[in-house]
C-alpha positions as CSV (number, residue, x, y, z in Angstrom):
1,M,0.0,0.1,0.0
2,V,1.2,3.6,-0.4
3,L,-0.2,6.8,0.0
4,V,-2.4,9.4,-2.0
5,T,-3.7,12.7,-1.6
6,V,-6.7,14.4,-3.0
7,R,-8.5,17.5,-2.8
8,L,-12.3,17.6,-1.3
9,A,-14.9,19.2,0.1
10,P,-14.9,19.8,3.5
11,R,-16.2,16.8,5.9
12,A,-15.6,14.4,3.0
13,T,-16.1,10.8,3.3
14,L,-14.0,7.8,2.0
15,E,-16.6,7.2,-0.3
16,Q,-16.6,10.5,-2.0
17,A,-12.8,10.1,-2.2
18,M,-13.0,6.7,-4.2
19,R,-15.7,8.1,-6.3
20,R,-13.5,11.4,-7.3
21,L,-10.5,8.6,-7.5
22,K,-12.0,5.9,-9.3
23,L,-11.5,3.1,-6.8
24,S,-13.3,0.2,-5.6
25,E,-13.2,-0.7,-2.3
26,K,-10.8,-3.8,-2.9
27,D,-8.1,-0.5,-4.3
28,V,-8.4,1.0,-0.6
29,D,-7.3,0.2,2.9
30,T,-10.6,0.8,4.4
31,G,-9.3,0.5,7.7
32,Y,-6.8,3.3,7.3
33,G,-9.8,5.4,6.1
34,L,-10.0,9.1,4.6
35,V,-7.2,11.2,6.9
36,L,-7.9,14.9,6.4
37,I,-4.3,16.5,6.1
38,D,-4.8,20.0,5.7
39,P,-8.1,21.7,7.0
40,G,-7.3,24.9,5.1
41,E,-6.5,23.1,1.8
42,D,-9.5,20.4,2.0
43,L,-6.6,17.9,1.1
44,Y,-6.9,14.2,2.8
45,G,-4.8,11.4,2.3
46,L,-5.7,7.6,1.9
47,R,-3.8,4.1,1.8
48,V,-4.3,2.7,-2.1
49,S,-2.4,-0.5,-3.5
50,E,0.3,0.4,-5.8
51,A,-1.6,-0.8,-8.8
52,A,-4.4,1.7,-7.8
53,A,-2.1,4.4,-7.5
54,R,-0.8,4.1,-10.8
55,R,-4.2,4.4,-12.4
56,I,-5.0,7.9,-10.7
57,D,-5.1,10.6,-12.9
58,P,-2.4,13.1,-11.8
59,S,-5.3,16.3,-11.6
60,A,-7.2,14.1,-9.4
61,G,-4.9,13.3,-6.8
62,G,-1.4,13.1,-5.9
63,G,1.5,10.9,-5.2
64,P,1.9,8.1,-4.3
65,Y,3.9,8.8,-1.3
66,A,5.8,6.0,0.7
67,D,3.9,4.5,3.5
68,P,7.1,3.2,5.8
69,R,5.8,1.0,9.1
70,I,6.9,3.1,12.2
71,E,8.8,1.3,14.9
72,P,10.8,1.8,17.6
73,Y,14.6,2.3,16.9
74,G,16.6,-0.3,19.0
75,P,15.8,-2.6,21.8
76,P,13.5,-1.1,24.4
77,D,14.6,0.5,27.6
């Protein structure tokens, strides 16, 4: 999975983002959902498969961006 961004209307839903980007439920990590990144710009992020990210029209969304797993560095104290 990779991250992509999309500009939507305020208080947008995951379904609206999927419609705008022409994605199906199998293309999207629905557990991650739609995350508001910048409220002033109505910019949202969502996780999609790499294949889906390649199909997104650049005028509709940005990315793909890496989505590395975040883990502690080194042994626990």
